[in-house]
N, C-alpha and C positions, 0 to 999 in steps of 0.2 A: 538721841541718847539711848533710848530703849532699843532701837534697831541695832545700834553699835554693840550694846550689851548682849543682845541675842546672838549676833554674828560671832562675837567673841566666845560666848558659851558654846556655840556649835563647833567652832574651831578647836576649842579645848577638848570637847568630847571626841572629836575625830582624832585628835592627837593621842588620846588615851586609849582608843580602840586597839585591840590586839589583832594582829594579822599574821599570816604565815609568810615567812621569808626564806628563800633558798639562796644560800651563798655557795658559789661553785668556782673552782679554779681548775682549768684544764689547758690543753695546748693552745686553745684559742684566746686565753686570757681569763680575767676575773669577771664574774657576772653576779649581779644581785637582783633578784626578782621577788616581787611581793605577790601574795595570793590571797584573795578574799572571795570565798565561795568558788564560783566558776570563772571569776575574773582574774587575769594574770597581767601584771604590769612590770615591765623592766625598769628598775630603778637605776642600774648602772650596767653597761653604758646606756645612756638615755636615747637610743636610736630606734626603739621599737614601740609601736602603738599598742595600747591596751587591747588584749584579745580575750575572747571567751573560750574556755577549754571545751573541747568536744568529747562527749562520752563515747569514744571509740578506742578500742584496744588495738595497739599496734606495737610492733617490735621496737624496743628502746634503742635509741641511737648510741652507738659505742663512742664514748668520749676518750680521747687520747690524753695522757697525763702531760703536764707542762713542765718547763725547766724549774729546777729547785730554787735558784737564787731569787727570781722575781717573786716566788711564793713566800720566801722568808722575808723579803722586803715588805710584802703586803701584811704579813703577820706582825712585823715590827710596827708598822703604821697603825694597825688596829689594836695594838696592845692597850693604849690609853682608854680607848672606847670600851673595850671588853672589860678592863679592870673596874670601870665605873658601873658596869652592868652586872657584876658578879651576883649570882643567886637570883637575878631578875629574869634572866633568859631561860626559857625552856627549850632545850635542844632535843627535838624529836628523833632526829637521826644525825649521826656524825660518821662520815667516811673519810679516812685518810689512807691512801695507798701509795707507799713510797717504794721506788725502785732504785736500788743501788746499782750503779753501772760505771763503765770506764774501760780504758784499754789495758789496765793493769789488773789481772785477775785477783792477785793477792790483796790489793787495796780495795777492790770491789767486795771481796769477802769480809774484810775488816769493817768496811762501811755498813755492810749488811748486818753484821753482829752488833755494831754500835747503834744502828737504827732500832733494832729489836730492844736493846737496853733502854734507849730513850723512850720508846713507846711504853715499856713496862713501868718506867718511873713517871711518865706523863699521864697515864690513865688515872691514878688516884688524885693527882693535882687537878685534872679537869673535872672529875666527879665531885671534888670538894668545892670547886669554884662555880660550877654550873649544874643545873638539873638535866641529866642526860638519860633519855629512855633507851636508846639503841645506839651502839657504837660498833664500828668496823675499822680497826686500826691494823693494817697488814703491811708487811715489808716483803719485797721481792728482790731477787738478784738477776741481773741481765749482763752477761759477760760479752755481749756483742754491741749493746747500745753505747754511744759515745759519752753520755753524761747522765747524772742522776736526774730523775723526774719524780713528780708527785701529782696525784689527783686528790682533790679535796671537795667534799660536798657536805653541807650542813643544812638541815631543815629546821628552822627556828621559829618559835612563837614569840613575837615581840610587839610592843606598842608602836604605833605609827611614828611617833617622834623619835623612838629608839632606832627604827629603820632608817629614817632620814638622817639622823646624826651619824650613824655608822657609815652610810653612803658618802656623806661629806668628808669624814675622816679618811676614807679609802680613796677619795677622788684623785689627789695628787699622785700617789704611787701607781694607781691604775692607769692614769693618763700617760705616765712615763712608759709603763709596760706596753700599752697599746701602740704608742708612737714608735717604740723600738721594734715591735713586731711588724709594723707597716714598713719601716725602713728595711728590715731584713727581707721581707717579702718582695719589695721593689728590687733589691739587689739580686735576689734569687731569680726573679723574672727576667731581669736584664741579662744575667749570666746564662740562663737557659735560652734566651733569644739569640745571644751571640753564638752559643754552641750550635743552635739549630741553623743559624745562618752559615756557619762554617761547614756544617754537614751538607747543606744544600748546594754550596759552591763546589764541593768535591765531586 
């Protein structure tokens, strides 16, 4: 009985410990990584072993923005989780880079202006709901890209149980996103293979 109580107490203490969590969305999908000192653990997708950061400076890898719709689906799924954690989360850094794009220049310009207006109204709402130290909300216009894209990165301080809860909430939409990306990649690879075969036969 005493051993069980000690184990339970240790688990509760671990659950209440605050850790650093990085939530990122880019062209490769959604990623949730926990940081504790030099230890880095991928929470989602869970296909990466814990690794220790090396104190070596290197050029940062450029992350490409992802499509807008999957990101909006992700935000909708996380809404309940985030609402329950209002004022509990400390967001050390918040980056949202939205690029308005499309084959219609007029619509692209309209979307660009609308995005600026949304960011202007979104900023006070975010600051009233969360504690944010540093934010970088920027909109761009690309008249050559086929569709809107967004890059999102948030460095958050949260309890272990909050990180686990958020990961569980985001699991279903993230799984659908990754599945759709795998399907698109397979189709693209098959298409490129067929085109390469045709070129070889000519």
